[in-house]
C-alpha positions in Angstrom: -60.9 -41.1 65.8 -60.4 -37.4 66.0 -57.3 -36.4 64.0 -55.7 -33.1 64.9 -53.9 -31.0 62.3 -50.4 -29.4 62.8 -49.8 -26.3 60.7 -46.7 -24.8 62.4 -43.3 -26.4 63.1 -43.4 -25.0 66.6 -46.2 -27.6 67.3 -44.4 -30.5 65.8 -43.0 -32.8 68.5 -39.8 -34.6 67.4 -37.9 -31.5 66.1 -35.3 -29.7 68.2 -35.4 -26.0 68.6 -32.4 -25.7 66.3 -34.2 -27.8 63.6 -37.3 -25.6 63.9 -35.1 -22.5 63.5 -33.3 -23.8 60.4 -36.5 -25.1 58.7 -38.7 -22.1 59.4 -37.7 -20.4 56.1 -38.6 -23.5 54.1 -42.0 -23.7 55.7 -42.5 -20.0 55.0 -41.9 -20.6 51.3 -43.6 -24.0 50.8 -46.5 -24.7 53.1 -46.2 -27.1 55.9 -49.1 -29.2 57.2 -49.3 -32.5 59.1 -51.6 -34.4 61.5 -51.1 -36.4 64.6 -52.1 -39.7 63.0 -49.3 -39.5 60.4 -46.9 -37.9 62.9 -47.1 -41.0 65.0 -46.1 -43.2 62.0 -42.7 -41.5 61.9 -39.6 -42.8 63.6 -38.3 -39.6 65.1 -35.1 -41.3 66.3 -34.1 -41.7 62.6 -33.3 -38.5 60.8 -33.6 -40.4 57.5 -36.9 -41.9 58.2 -38.8 -42.1 54.9 -42.1 -40.9 56.2 -40.4 -38.0 57.9 -38.8 -37.1 54.6 -42.2 -37.1 53.0 -43.7 -34.4 55.2 -41.0 -32.5 57.2 -39.4 -29.5 55.4 -35.7 -29.8 54.3 -33.3 -27.0 53.7 -32.5 -28.3 50.2 -36.0 -27.2 49.2 -34.7 -23.7 49.1 -32.1 -24.5 46.3 -32.5 -22.5 43.2 -33.8 -25.3 41.0 -36.8 -26.2 38.9 -40.0 -24.2 38.2 -43.4 -24.2 40.0 -45.4 -25.4 37.0 -43.0 -27.9 35.5 -45.5 -29.5 33.2 -47.0 -26.2 32.1 -50.5 -27.1 33.4 -51.5 -23.5 32.8 -51.3 -24.1 29.1 -54.1 -26.6 29.3 -56.5 -24.6 31.5 -59.4 -23.3 29.4 -61.2 -22.0 32.5 -60.0 -21.5 36.0 -60.0 -24.8 38.0 -60.3 -27.0 34.9 -57.6 -28.6 32.9 -58.1 -30.4 29.5 -54.9 -31.8 28.2 -56.0 -35.2 26.8 -59.1 -35.6 24.6 -61.3 -37.7 26.8 -60.1 -36.6 30.2 -60.6 -33.4 32.2 -59.4 -32.3 35.6 -61.4 -30.2 38.1 -59.1 -28.6 40.8 -61.8 -28.3 43.4 -59.7 -27.2 46.5 -56.3 -26.2 47.6 -55.8 -28.2 50.9 -54.4 -31.7 51.6 -54.4 -33.9 54.6 -50.7 -33.1 54.8 -48.3 -31.6 52.3 -45.8 -33.9 50.6 -42.6 -32.0 50.4 -42.0 -33.2 46.8 -45.5 -32.1 45.6 -45.5 -31.1 41.9 -48.5 -28.8 42.5 -47.2 -26.9 45.5 -48.0 -23.6 43.8 -51.6 -24.2 44.8 -50.7 -23.8 48.4 -49.0 -20.4 48.0 -50.6 -17.1 48.7 -50.8 -16.0 45.0 -52.3 -19.3 43.8 -54.8 -18.8 41.0 -55.3 -22.4 39.8 -57.8 -24.0 42.1 -61.2 -22.6 42.8 -64.2 -23.5 45.0 -66.4 -22.3 42.1 -66.4 -25.4 40.1 -69.4 -24.6 37.9 -67.4 -22.9 35.1 -65.3 -26.0 34.8 -68.4 -28.2 34.9 -70.0 -26.1 32.1 -66.9 -26.6 30.0 -67.0 -30.4 30.6 -70.7 -30.4 29.7 -70.0 -28.6 26.4 -67.3 -31.1 25.3 -68.9 -34.5 24.6 -65.5 -36.1 24.0 -64.8 -35.9 27.8 -65.7 -39.3 29.4 -63.3 -39.2 32.4 -63.2 -36.4 35.0 -60.6 -36.3 37.7 -61.4 -34.4 40.9 -58.2 -33.2 42.3 -56.5 -30.2 43.9 -55.4 -30.3 46.7 -57.2 -33.4 48.0 -61.0 -33.5 47.4 -61.5 -36.0 50.2 -60.4 -33.6 52.9 -63.5 -31.6 52.0 -66.6 -32.4 54.0 -69.0 -34.8 52.4 -71.6 -32.0 52.4 -69.3 -30.0 50.1 -68.1 -33.0 48.0 -71.4 -34.6 47.3 -72.8 -31.9 45.1 -69.6 -31.9 43.0 -69.8 -35.6 42.5 -73.5 -35.4 41.7 -73.1 -32.6 39.2 -70.3 -34.3 37.4 -72.1 -37.6 37.3 -75.2 -35.9 35.8 -73.2 -34.9 32.7 -74.5 -37.5 30.2 -71.2 -38.3 28.5 -69.1 -38.6 31.7 -68.7 -42.3 32.5 -65.8 -42.3 35.0 -65.2 -40.0 38.0 -61.7 -40.3 39.5 -61.0 -38.8 42.9 -57.3 -38.2 43.5 -56.6 -38.6 47.2 -53.9 -39.4 49.7 -56.4 -39.4 52.6 -56.3 -43.2 53.1 -52.6 -42.7 53.8 -52.6 -39.4 55.7 -55.9 -39.8 57.6 -57.8 -43.0 57.0 -60.3 -42.0 59.6 -61.7 -39.5 57.2 -63.1 -42.5 55.4 -63.7 -44.8 58.4 -65.6 -42.3 60.4 -67.9 -41.0 57.7 -70.6 -43.4 56.5 -72.1 -40.6 54.4 -69.0 -40.5 52.2 -69.3 -44.2 51.5 -73.0 -43.7 50.8 -72.3 -41.0 48.3 -69.7 -43.1 46.6 -72.1 -46.1 46.5 -74.9 -44.0 45.1 -72.8 -42.9 42.1 -71.3 -46.3 41.2 -73.9 -47.2 38.7 -74.3 -48.8 35.3 -73.8 -45.3 33.9 -71.0 -43.9 36.1 -68.1 -45.6 37.9 -66.0 -43.9 40.6 -62.3 -44.7 40.9 -60.3 -43.6 44.0 -56.8 -42.8 42.8 -54.9 -43.4 46.0 -51.4 -42.2 46.8 -49.4 -44.5 49.0 -45.6 -43.8 48.7 -44.2 -46.3 51.2 -45.3 -49.7 52.6 -45.4 -48.3 56.2 -48.3 -46.1 55.2 -50.4 -49.3 54.7 -51.5 -49.5 58.3 -54.4 -51.5 59.6 -56.6 -48.4 59.5 -55.5 -47.6 55.9 -56.2 -51.1 54.7 -59.6 -51.0 56.3 -60.4 -47.7 54.6 -59.5 -49.2 51.2 -61.7 -52.2 52.0 -64.7 -50.0 52.8 -64.2 -47.9 49.6 -64.2 -51.1 47.6 -67.3 -52.4 49.5 -69.1 -49.2 48.7 -68.6 -49.9 45.0 -65.5 -47.8 44.1 -62.6 -49.1 42.1 -59.3 -48.5 44.0 -55.8 -48.0 42.5 -52.6 -46.4 43.6 -50.1 -44.1 41.9 -47.0 -42.4 43.3 -43.6 -41.0 42.1 -40.1 -42.4 42.8 -38.8 -40.2 45.6 -35.2 -40.0 46.8 -34.9 -41.3 50.3 -38.5 -42.6 50.4 -39.0 -45.4 48.0 -35.9 -45.3 45.7 -35.0 -48.9 46.1 -36.4 -52.1 44.5 -37.2 -53.8 47.8 -39.4 -51.0 49.0 -41.3 -50.7 45.8 -41.7 -54.5 45.5 -43.2 -54.6 49.0 -45.5 -51.7 48.1 -46.7 -53.3 44.8 -47.2 -56.7 46.5 -49.2 -55.4 49.4 -51.3 -53.1 47.3 -52.3 -56.0 45.0 -53.3 -58.1 48.1 -55.5 -55.1 49.2 -57.3 -54.9 45.8 -55.6 -51.5 45.2 -53.0 -52.2 42.4 -50.4 -49.8 41.4 -51.5 -47.8 38.3 -48.6 -45.5 37.6 -45.1 -44.9 39.0 -44.1 -41.4 38.0 -40.8 -39.8 37.3 -40.6 -36.9 39.6 -41.3 -33.6 37.9 -38.6 -30.9 38.0 -40.7 -28.6 40.3 -39.2 -25.8 42.3 -38.1 -27.0 45.7 -37.9 -30.6 44.7 -34.2 -31.1 44.1 -33.6 -33.2 47.2 -36.2 -35.7 46.0 -35.2 -36.2 42.4 -34.0 -39.6 41.0 -32.5 -39.6 37.4 -34.6 -41.4 34.8 -32.1 -44.3 34.2 -31.8 -45.0 37.9 -35.5 -44.8 38.4 -36.1 -47.2 35.5 -33.6 -49.7 37.1 -35.5 -49.5 40.4 -38.9 -50.0 38.7 -37.8 -53.0 36.6 -35.9 -54.6 39.6 -39.0 -54.3 41.8 -41.2 -55.8 39.1 -38.9 -58.9 38.9 -39.9 -59.7 42.5 -43.7 -59.5 42.2 -46.4 -61.5 40.5 -48.4 -60.4 37.4 -51.2 -58.6 39.2 -48.7 -56.6 41.2 -46.7 -55.6 38.2 -49.3 -53.8 36.2 -47.9 -50.2 36.7 -46.4 -48.1 34.0 -43.3 -46.0 34.7 -44.0 -42.6 33.1 -43.2 -38.9 33.2 -46.1 -36.4 33.0 -44.4 -34.1 30.5 -45.7 -30.9 29.0 -46.3 -32.7 25.7 -47.9 -35.8 27.2 -47.5 -38.8 29.4 -44.4 -40.5 28.3 -43.8 -44.1 29.3 -40.2 -45.0 30.1 -39.6 -48.4 28.5 -36.0 -49.5 28.5 -32.3 -48.6 28.3 -29.2 -50.0 26.8 -25.6 -48.9 26.8 -26.3 -46.1 24.3 -30.0 -45.2 24.3 -33.1 -44.6 26.4 -36.4 -45.8 24.9 -39.7 -44.1 25.6 -43.2 -44.0 24.1 -46.0 -41.5 24.2 -48.6 -43.3 26.3 -50.8 -40.2 26.1 -50.3 -37.0 24.2 -51.9 -33.6 23.8 -51.3 -33.8 20.0 -53.2 -36.8 18.5 -50.5 -37.6 16.1 -48.0 -38.2 19.0 -50.0 -41.0 20.5 -48.0 -44.2 20.6 -45.0 -42.6 19.0 -41.6 -43.9 20.1 -38.9 -41.6 21.4 -35.2 -42.7 21.3 -32.7 -40.5 23.2 -29.1 -40.8 24.0 -28.5 -42.4 27.3 -27.7 -39.8 30.0 -27.5 -41.2 33.6 -27.8 -37.7 35.0 -31.0 -36.6 33.2 -34.2 -36.5 35.1 -36.6 -35.1 32.5 -37.1 -35.3 28.7 -35.9 -31.7 28.3 -32.4 -32.7 29.4 -32.1 -35.6 26.9 -30.7 -35.5 23.4 -33.5 -37.0 21.3 -32.3 -38.9 18.3 -35.6 -40.1 17.0 -39.2 -39.2 17.8 -42.1 -36.8 17.1 -41.4 -33.1 16.7 -42.9 -32.5 20.2 -40.2 -34.5 21.8 -37.5 -33.1 19.6 -38.4 -29.5 20.3 -38.6 -30.2 24.1 -35.1 -31.8 24.2 -31.9 -29.8 24.5 -30.5 -30.9 21.2 -31.4 -33.1 18.2 -29.1 -35.2 16.0 -30.1 -37.7 13.3 -30.6 -41.2 14.5 -27.5 -43.3 14.0 
């Protein structure tokens, strides 16, 4: 199936002329991109349709709120296009285009004119990875690597797989949701994946389904073919206001993904990125949604961790009582922070660690929070 891309609001059926006029300044600041496959999944009669909210600009994106690099990824970029935050994992940002642009994207700076993060010249990052034998996992991301032609993607996968100490190649992609025909209509892509799923190297496709309605027949078939090719498939997504911020939606998503052999890996707390205020859900509310959804699914559908990708590490959000919020460093930049508990005063309005008052935890968390008082 030939999928056509829409890069200007004037070409988007379903919007009135007035809506196009009001939303044009938003699309000018934060890039807009869609395709006719995903457009047809949207209920245009419902202004609050969750899939519409995922991809159509909103005026609230222009609010003065957040920062473009909320997790300070630039601090962990030794060479352009390569991030190395955690000891055994490195990221290669290999492109700056996606199948469509999620309005809540935490890396929307890549799609702006002055972007200097991603690069098509991946060899400097590859050389860095080759020089660091502790790196066993490499995540290809961007942008979306799978929007690239297989002709361009194959040498990247081959070169990374050729590094002796790299055992896992992850490909972060929403193409199975945005355009499953990218997978269904390209046997060469499946061949490349199959050729690099060996005793030495495994490929994981880190999918990005946000809502059960994205799990169309075509999307399910795309996941099946990726698995048949030899890849492991998982899913990760954030909690997004107006999209999946209720237990029933998440429970349905977790359940169906487990039936597909693509279990949920992470649920993320939304990063405080510039333009993302309309999509934010406070930590305590998000935890309640996550735990309630897990109560309605079986063990294999409840494997996800709820975490925030903070500047200091990946912090798992564990629980809450009347007074405190309980967190743990699931991953950390500083080795001494791994596994450390963080106890903060409960704040139902906080959406990020930096807004919390930490009462117990490693220095990294204490310094990031607004205030620190001794644990009582």
